[in-house]
MIKEMI-10140 format. One record per residue (C-alpha): residue in one letter; x, y, z. Coordinates in nm, 4 decimals, always signed. Layout:
BEGIN
{residu: A&u: X&v: Y&w: Z}
...
This chain:
BEGIN
{residu: M&u: +8.7378&v: +10.2206&w: +6.0348}
{residu: S&u: +8.9648&v: +10.2344&w: +6.3535}
{residu: N&u: +8.8843&v: +10.4923&w: +6.6106}
{residu: Q&u: +9.2334&v: +10.5169&w: +6.7868}
{residu: P&u: +9.3948&v: +10.8160&w: +6.7710}
{residu: E&u: +9.6942&v: +10.9102&w: +6.6007}
{residu: C&u: +10.0562&v: +10.9049&w: +6.7457}
{residu: P&u: +10.1225&v: +11.2385&w: +6.9288}
{residu: K&u: +10.4727&v: +11.1810&w: +6.8305}
{residu: C&u: +10.4958&v: +11.0816&w: +6.4699}
{residu: H&u: +10.1093&v: +11.1190&w: +6.3948}
{residu: Y&u: +10.1032&v: +10.8157&w: +6.2588}
{residu: T&u: +9.7664&v: +10.6819&w: +6.1943}
{residu: Y&u: +9.7550&v: +10.3036&w: +6.2555}
{residu: T&u: +9.8054&v: +10.3385&w: +6.6349}
{residu: Y&u: +9.6391&v: +10.0396&w: +6.8673}
{residu: D&u: +9.5712&v: +10.0169&w: +7.2480}
{residu: D&u: +9.7053&v: +9.7272&w: +7.4974}
{residu: G&u: +9.4031&v: +9.7607&w: +7.7542}
{residu: V&u: +9.5742&v: +10.0732&w: +7.9531}
{residu: H&u: +9.8179&v: +10.2374&w: +7.6882}
{residu: F&u: +9.7961&v: +10.3186&w: +7.3293}
{residu: I&u: +10.0965&v: +10.2018&w: +7.0975}
{residu: C&u: +10.2366&v: +10.3512&w: +6.7611}
{residu: P&u: +10.3677&v: +10.0429&w: +6.5370}
{residu: E&u: +10.5952&v: +10.3342&w: +6.3772}
{residu: C&u: +10.7921&v: +10.4875&w: +6.6245}
{residu: A&u: +10.7267&v: +10.2366&w: +6.9371}
{residu: H&u: +10.5775&v: +10.5554&w: +7.1375}
{residu: E&u: +10.3318&v: +10.4679&w: +7.4088}
{residu: W&u: +10.0796&v: +10.6905&w: +7.5877}
{residu: P&u: +9.8078&v: +10.6308&w: +7.8540}
{residu: M&u: +9.4547&v: +10.6042&w: +7.7734}
{residu: Q&u: +9.2373&v: +10.8566&w: +7.9241}
{residu: A&u: +9.0825&v: +10.7488&w: +8.2271}
{residu: E&u: +8.7184&v: +10.7378&w: +8.0766}
{residu: E&u: +8.8320&v: +10.5161&w: +7.7736}
{residu: I&u: +8.9419&v: +10.2650&w: +8.0384}
{residu: N&u: +8.6775&v: +10.0162&w: +8.0571}
{residu: H&u: +8.6445&v: +9.8980&w: +8.4093}
{residu: D&u: +8.4606&v: +9.9340&w: +8.7188}
{residu: P&u: +8.7048&v: +10.0359&w: +9.0151}
{residu: T&u: +8.4413&v: +9.8800&w: +9.2505}
{residu: A&u: +8.4512&v: +9.5368&w: +9.0739}
{residu: F&u: +8.6766&v: +9.2606&w: +9.2366}
{residu: I&u: +8.7338&v: +8.9341&w: +9.0764}
{residu: V&u: +8.7361&v: +8.6097&w: +9.2825}
{residu: K&u: +8.9090&v: +8.3233&w: +9.1640}
{residu: D&u: +8.8923&v: +7.9302&w: +9.2416}
{residu: S&u: +9.1505&v: +7.6760&w: +9.3779}
{residu: N&u: +9.2407&v: +7.6090&w: +9.0072}
{residu: G&u: +9.2149&v: +7.9906&w: +8.8593}
{residu: N&u: +8.8694&v: +7.9968&w: +8.7176}
{residu: V&u: +8.6795&v: +8.3083&w: +8.8007}
{residu: L&u: +8.3433&v: +8.3066&w: +8.9791}
{residu: S&u: +8.0254&v: +8.4748&w: +8.9320}
{residu: N&u: +7.7357&v: +8.4951&w: +9.1773}
{residu: G&u: +7.4937&v: +8.1611&w: +9.1215}
{residu: D&u: +7.7799&v: +7.9399&w: +9.0155}
{residu: T&u: +7.7755&v: +7.5899&w: +9.1613}
{residu: I&u: +8.1249&v: +7.4999&w: +9.3330}
{residu: T&u: +8.2609&v: +7.1781&w: +9.5435}
{residu: I&u: +8.4775&v: +7.1708&w: +9.8342}
{residu: I&u: +8.8646&v: +7.0417&w: +9.7335}
{residu: K&u: +8.9384&v: +6.9635&w: +10.1006}
{residu: D&u: +8.7923&v: +6.8901&w: +10.4466}
{residu: L&u: +8.7117&v: +7.2132&w: +10.6276}
{residu: K&u: +8.6498&v: +7.2305&w: +10.9780}
{residu: V&u: +8.3646&v: +7.4151&w: +11.1178}
{residu: K&u: +8.4013&v: +7.6585&w: +11.4004}
{residu: G&u: +8.1456&v: +7.5765&w: +11.6953}
{residu: S&u: +8.0671&v: +7.2335&w: +11.5535}
{residu: S&u: +8.2309&v: +6.8746&w: +11.6071}
{residu: S&u: +8.1516&v: +6.7820&w: +11.2179}
{residu: S&u: +8.3313&v: +6.9247&w: +10.9234}
{residu: L&u: +8.2563&v: +6.9665&w: +10.5527}
{residu: K&u: +8.3706&v: +6.6914&w: +10.3304}
{residu: I&u: +8.5690&v: +6.6652&w: +10.0269}
{residu: G&u: +8.3656&v: +6.6716&w: +9.7062}
{residu: T&u: +8.0440&v: +6.8731&w: +9.9223}
{residu: K&u: +7.8567&v: +7.0234&w: +9.6032}
{residu: V&u: +7.7481&v: +7.3717&w: +9.7212}
{residu: K&u: +7.4905&v: +7.6102&w: +9.4727}
{residu: N&u: +7.4186&v: +7.9135&w: +9.4541}
{residu: I&u: +7.6525&v: +8.1094&w: +9.5579}
{residu: K&u: +7.7171&v: +8.4618&w: +9.6514}
{residu: L&u: +8.0590&v: +8.6611&w: +9.6078}
{residu: V&u: +8.1740&v: +8.9315&w: +9.8906}
{residu: N&u: +8.4577&v: +9.1276&w: +9.8975}
{residu: S&u: +8.6062&v: +9.0329&w: +10.2104}
{residu: D&u: +8.8401&v: +8.7530&w: +10.3438}
{residu: H&u: +8.6187&v: +8.4674&w: +10.3351}
{residu: N&u: +8.4794&v: +8.5805&w: +9.9920}
{residu: I&u: +8.2097&v: +8.3159&w: +9.8988}
{residu: E&u: +7.8982&v: +8.3277&w: +10.1053}
{residu: C&u: +7.6296&v: +7.9987&w: +10.0746}
{residu: K&u: +7.3979&v: +7.7449&w: +10.2096}
{residu: I&u: +7.5141&v: +7.4089&w: +10.2599}
{residu: D&u: +7.2595&v: +7.1320&w: +10.3643}
{residu: G&u: +7.3244&v: +7.0399&w: +10.6999}
{residu: F&u: +7.5275&v: +7.3111&w: +10.8054}
{residu: G&u: +7.3365&v: +7.6024&w: +10.6972}
{residu: E&u: +7.4668&v: +7.9423&w: +10.6021}
{residu: M&u: +7.8380&v: +7.9369&w: +10.6062}
{residu: K&u: +8.1315&v: +8.1561&w: +10.4614}
{residu: L&u: +8.3963&v: +8.0001&w: +10.2690}
{residu: K&u: +8.7453&v: +8.1220&w: +10.1077}
{residu: S&u: +8.7695&v: +8.0475&w: +9.7340}
{residu: E&u: +9.0922&v: +7.8896&w: +9.7870}
{residu: F&u: +8.9212&v: +7.5589&w: +9.9275}
{residu: V&u: +8.6942&v: +7.5192&w: +9.6504}
{residu: K&u: +8.6733&v: +7.4355&w: +9.2574}
{residu: K&u: +8.3841&v: +7.5596&w: +9.0041}
{residu: L&u: +8.1690&v: +7.2951&w: +8.8548}
């Protein structure tokens, strides 16, 4: 059985939700879900790579273009593989350790998930 509430307008019992609202297919009435019924964490953030894939902590990524490194005469080459990334909520939203360069912060728009 469904645990969806009945429509407050026409009292139809077979309603459904679209994520943030309940909808009645009988009379097309829409009403918001209560805040405690929406299953999301307001402190969570989503980081996507250049192709739109969602990244998570511990993923392996590859760099999609040559990137100049501040304070260094060398650059990160295209195709450099980076393992065990950490996501942070900032402008450069990936923290990682790259062999030959050490600790580094990257923008997710310059990487793709493997």
